Structures are given as C-alpha cells and as structure tokens.
N, C-alpha and C positions, 0 to 999 in steps of 0.2 A: 882596685878598679877593674871592672870586667870589660873586656874588649871583644866586640862581636864582629865577625865577618858579615858583610851585607848579604842578605839572601833576598828572595822575592819579596818586594816591599809590602805587598798587600797582606802577607802572612806574618809580618814582623813586628809592627809597632803598636804601642798602646795609645789609645785616643783619650786625651784629657776630657774633652767635652765634644766629641764628634757626634753631633746630633743628626744622624742620617735618617731621613723620613721613610719609614716603612712600618708596616704591621702585617701580621699573619692573617689569613682568612679565618672566618669564624669556626670552620671545621664543625666538630660536634658540640662545641661549647654553647652554653646558654647565652642568649642574646637579649639586648634591651634597645630596641629601635635600631639605630645604625652603630650601636656599640656591641662589644663582645666581652664577656667576663674573662679576665686574665687569671686563669687557674695556673697551678704549677705545671700541669701537663702542657698547656698552651704556651707558657713561657719557655719551656724547654724546646718546643717545636719551633717557636720564633727564633730562638738562639741557634738551633740546628740549621734552619733555613739561611740565616745570616752567615754562618760559618761556611756553608756549602757554596754560597754566592761568591765569597772572596777567596776561597781555597778549594781547589779541585782535586786535592790529593786523597780525600776521603779518610784522612787520618785524625780528624778532630771530631770529638763527640761531646755534645752538651750533656753533662752528667748530673748536676745538682742545682736546684734553685732555692735561694734563700730570700725570704720576704724582706723588703726594704721599707723603712719608716722615716718620716721626717721628725723634727723635734717636738711636734705636738702629739706624737703617738699615732699619726695617721699613716696607714699603709699607702705607699705611693708607687710601688713597683717591686722589682726583684733583681738580685744579682745571680747570674748563672755562671757556673764554673765549667770550663772545658777540660777534657782529658785526652791524652793520646789513645787511639784505638789499638796501638801496638803494645804499649806496656802500662797504660793507665796513669802515666805521669801527668802533671799539670801542663796544660796547653792553652792558657789564656782564660778569658772570661768576657761577659757582656753585661752591662748595667742597663736595665729597662726602667725608665722613670716616667710615670704617667703624668707628672706635673709639667713636663715638656711636651708640646704638641707633636714633636717628631719622635718621641718615645726613647730612642737610643741615646743615652748620655755619654757613654764611653765603652771601649772594648779593647781586647787584645787577642790576637791569634798567634802569639809568639810562644814557641816551645819553652817551657819552664816558667812562663809568666803566671802569676797567681792573682786572684781578685783582691780588691781592697778589703773585702770582708775576710778572706783567708789570711791576708797579711796582718790585719788588725787582730784577728782571733789568735794567730800565732804569738803576736806581741802580748796580747792579754794573758795567754797561757804562761808566758815567761814572767810577766809582772804580777800574776795572781790577782787579776781584777776582781774575781768573784770573792776574794777575801778582803776587799776594801771595806773600811768602816761603813756600816749602813747597808751593806749588800744582803740580799736575801740568801738563805742557805742554798748552796749549790751542790748538785750531785755530779757535776762535771759534764753534763750533757750540753750540746749546742743550744738547746732550747733556753738555757739560762742566759744566753747572750743575744742581744738584739742588734741588728745592723741598722745604723742610722746615717742618713745623708744630711750633713750640716750645711753644705753649699756645693756648687758644681765641682769644686776641687776637693772637698773635704768629707771623709767618711770616718766613722768610729764604730766600735762595738761597745755596748753598754751592758753591764751586769744588771739584772733585774733588781729594782729597788734603789738604784744609786743615781747620782747626778754627774758621775764622772765616767768618762769613756777612754778608750785607747785608740789612737790613730794607727794607720798602717805602718808608720815609721816608729811607733812605740811611745809617742809622747802622750801625756795625760791631757785630756780635753774636758772642759766643763760642758755638760749637756743637760738640757731640761729633763727633770725627773719624769715628765710625761712621755719622753721618748721611749722609755723602757717599759711602759705600762701595757702596750699592745691592746688597749681596751677600745679605742675609738674606731678601728677598722679591722676588716678581715680580708682574705683574698677575694671574697665575693664582692667587695666594695670597689675593686679596681677594674675600671672599664677602659677599653682602648678602641680606637677606630678600627673598622674592619676593611679598610680600603685597598691595602696593598699586599703583595705576596712576600716581600722581604728580599727581593733579588736585585743584586747590584753587579756592575762590571767596572773594571779599572780602565779608564780612558787614556790617561797619561801618567807618567811617573819618572822620577829621576832622583839621584842622590849624589852627595859629595863624598869622595874618598872611597877607598877599598875597605875601610874598617870603620865601625861606629864606636866613638869614644864617649863614655859617660861615667863620671864619678858620682857616687851616691852621697846623700847627705851624711850618712854614717862615716864614710871614708873621710870626708872633709872635716867633720867635727872631731873625729878621733885623732887626726893628724895635726890639726891646727888649733882646736879649741874655739874656732870661729865658724860662722856660716852667714853668707849673703847670697841670694839667688843670682844676682848679676855677676858677682865675682866667680861663682861656680860656672855660669854660662861662659864667661871669658876663659876660664881654665879648660873647659871642654873644647872650645874652639882652638885654643893654643895647642892642646894635645893633638888635635886633628891636623892642624897646619904643620906642626913639627914632626908628626908621625911617631910620637913617642909617648909612653906611659910616664907619669910622674909618680914616684913611690917615696914614701916615708919623708926624708928630709927635703928632697926635691919638690914634692907636692907642697909641703909647708912653705918652702921658700917662694915657690911660684905663686901660691895663693896669697901670702902676705904681701908680696910685691904688687900684685894686681889690686889688692885691697887698698894699698897706699896710693898707687898711681891713680885710682878712680875716686879718691877722696871719699871712700865709703865711711859712713858715720855709724856709731853705735846706736842701735834702735832700742834694744833691751838685752837683758841677760836672763838665763834660765838653765835648768838642768835638762840634759837630753835623756834618751832611753837607757843609757849606760850609767846615769847618775852624775855625769861630768858637767861642770859649770861651763856653759857656752855663751860667747858673745855673739849676738845676732845683729847684722848690719843692714843699712839701707843705702842704696846707691842711686844717685841721679842718673837717669837714662842717658843724658847728654855726655856723661863722663865715660861711658863704655868704650866708644870708638877711640878717643885719644889714649886711654889707658892701655888697651890691648895692642894697638899699633905701636905704641912706645915699647911695650914689652917684647913684641915680635921683632922689632928692630934690633934690640940687644941680643936676640937669639939668631941674628943673621937671616931673618925671614921678613924682609921689608914688605909692608902692606899699607894700603890706604883704606879709608872708610867713608861711608855716607850715612848720616843719621837723619831720619825723617819721621814726622808725625803722620799718622793715618796712612801707612804704606798700602799699596795695592798687592794683591796676590802675585801679580806678574813681577813685582819688584823682587820677591823672594825666589820665584822660579827662574828668573834671569840670572840671579847670582848663583843658584844651584847649577844651572846649565853651563855656567862659566867655570865650574868646579871650584867654587868658593863657598864660604859659610856666612850665615847671618845670625843675629840675636834678635828675637822678638820679645818685646816687653808689653804686657797686657794688663789692663785693669778690668776687673769684673765686679758686678754687683752681687754681694752675698747678703745673707741675713743680717750681717753686722756692718753693712756698708761696703765701700770700695776696698778691694784688696788687689795688690799688684804682684806680678811675678815675671821674671825674665828667664828665657830658655834659649839654648843654642839650637839653630835650625840647620839640619843636614840633608833635607830632601823635601819632596812634595808628592802628592797624589791628586788626581781628579777622578772621582767615582760617580758613575751615572746610575740612577734608579731606573731599572728597566720598565717599571710600570708607568712612571710619570714622565720620564725623560729628563728630569731635573738632575743637575750635577752638584756635587759638593767639593769644595776646594779645601785641601788638607795640607798642613805643614807637618813634617816629621821632625821631631825635636828630642833632644836630651832634656828631660824635665828638671834636672837638678836635684831630684829626690832619690831616684833609683837607678838601676843599671840599664833597663830596657828603654827603647825608644817609645815615644807617644805620638799619636796622631792628634792634631789640633784642628778643629773646624774653624777656618779663618773667618767665616761669616757668622759666628755665634752671636746671638742677639743680645746677650747680657754683657758684652764688653762695654766698658765705659770709655776706654781710650786704648789706642794701639800705637806702638812705635816700632820702627825697624832700624837696626844698625847693620849695615851690609859691608863686608870686607872684600877687598880685592888684592891679591898678592902681586907685587911688582915684578 
C-alpha cells in the first residue's frame, strides 16, 4: 500500500467523473457555427490551459493526445497525458469526452499518475493482448491499440480486430468489435462548444489527516483472495483513523474481519490480472457504519456513525472539517444499467469557473482501485442514487 503525504489538493487527486464545464477558444482551428473542431493540437492546448489553471508551478506539460472511442467505434474525444517539465516523468492526465456537454470527464495532476489509457496499455503489453485469438497482426505500435470508454468509470484498450480488451487494472473485458474498427469517425468529426477559456480557481478546500491512505485492488486481492469495494473503503478509513499501514497478515485479518462484520455476500468469482481466483463481494450500504465502528472499537478507537440517503455536499464537508472521514456510495447509469461503488472520502474542493462564475463541488476519495486520490463531481448528472456514511471519533 502506498501512503502519500498530503500536498496542495488542487494538484493531487484523480477525478473519477469531474465534469468541469470549460472549453478552449477556437484559436486557429476550423469552425462550424458555434462549434470548433477538436484537433489533437487543440486538445493539447485545452489540456495545458486546464493544468495551468489549477497548478501555478509551471511544471506540468500536456505531452500526448490519444483519440478516444465509444463501443460503436465513434470518436468521442481524447485522453491527454501530462509529463513533468523537469524530467519528463508522468504527471497526470485529462480525459475530454464530447458526449458530455461539460467536456471534461476526469483528470489528474498528481506526480506519477498515469492515464487510464497508459495503465491499460501497460497491462495489455504484459498480457499480450495483440496475441489474443482473432487479433489482427501487430507490429507493436500504439496504432494497433484503441482507447475505448465503456462507461463513466470504465476504460479499456482493444487490439484491432478483437472483441476483448484490457482494463487499467489488467482485467479482460468484453468490448463490441466495432469499438476497434475506427471506421465511423475521425478527429474532424469531434466538435466542441467554443464558449470558455478553460480557467478555474480553487475557492475552498480541506482534507482529513496528515497522510492519504489507499490500498489498491491488487493489494487486496493478492493478500486476501477477495475484493469488495465497500470493504476496501472501510479498510482505508480504518487505516487512516488508526494511523497505520496494514501489511500481509494484518491486512488479510482486517479485511476478512470487516467482510464478516458487514455481512458482505459473494457476488461472483473470477480470475484477476495475476491469474488468481478471486471472490468478489457485494455489501449493503447500511451495514458499513455498524461494521466499521465495531472494528474500530476493538482497536481502542471508539467512533459513531451516521448513515443517510441522498446526502448533501455540506454533510461531507462538515465531517472533513471536524477531522473525520466518510464513505460515499454511488450508483451510476452505465451502458449496462446501474452499477454501484463505495469509496472512502478524505477531503473536498470547491472550484470556480472564471468565465461563467459557476462552481463545482468535489469530494476527494480513495477509489478502492489504485493508490492515488480521485476527485468526484458530487453533482454528476448520471448518479442514480447516493448514500453517505459519516464517522465521528469519540
């Protein structure tokens, strides 16, 4: 498990679905009425404007843009990778998705953070996706892999001519064969509104604790043979309250205890990216509070909880301001219907668009998949339901 010292929040976390409304001016790009063609050059400029708005160090550079497709093979945007101007190392990314009217689906300005495409491509290289049955011959170039967005949370890279892709965590995903065809759209088909400059400022921010605790899905699966997002969220909160890392046996014991206390049920089984058979679980949101407070009590850290449906943003900010943690449980509409996910919340941000004056409310969370923090747009339009479990130490 990687443990990060909190730094300036605006430059730290990864937004799952932070849909901040901005677009770059038309510049010299070709226009169509009130629209502007999203070329690679313009995408890079939009990404640079965004990074410069939220980070004034001048140490982040938009370096490369990869076209993004949906499962029908339609070009819908791009993924831009950031690098450090000092040494060229990865320094985050931004995803521009033209199917969302606000354009920005997610981003990271965290040193060392890589894009979903870069992570999935790395996993594909390890698993040899281009050698899968039915794949077209590959010469090893990036052009043989296609970046596909399956839903607001889920990306994959797909080898040309196949219906199977690799997710950023290395799992095999079934994807429509049309997704890798790249026949129905080109960069010239992507239009964006030309209304804004892409400049933002941080209005308010706070975080809980001196360190950010986040176990990755691989950590959990390798040590326990199990995975459930709510149990992972509880484990992250427990580590933060107790100020300790859980390693090896202690991680397995903690995770299995929280699994049992929360009455987590087996949802399905399957093999992870390492080929290990994993039991995946489902947890009722109402069980999170009782399970975690019971566990913390045995660790001499008494705490109470409040569980609520449809919580307000202030419910989370008030808990953070009191130096406590929450767990947010979200349902979203995906191409396959409703999917749910729970995450530990360790902070918040309010960001203002300088052009429109509108503000975006953001929760900073450990997503339960990776090591870095993620920004979550709390007003995201595709949530089907939201729950909050808030903890207060006695």
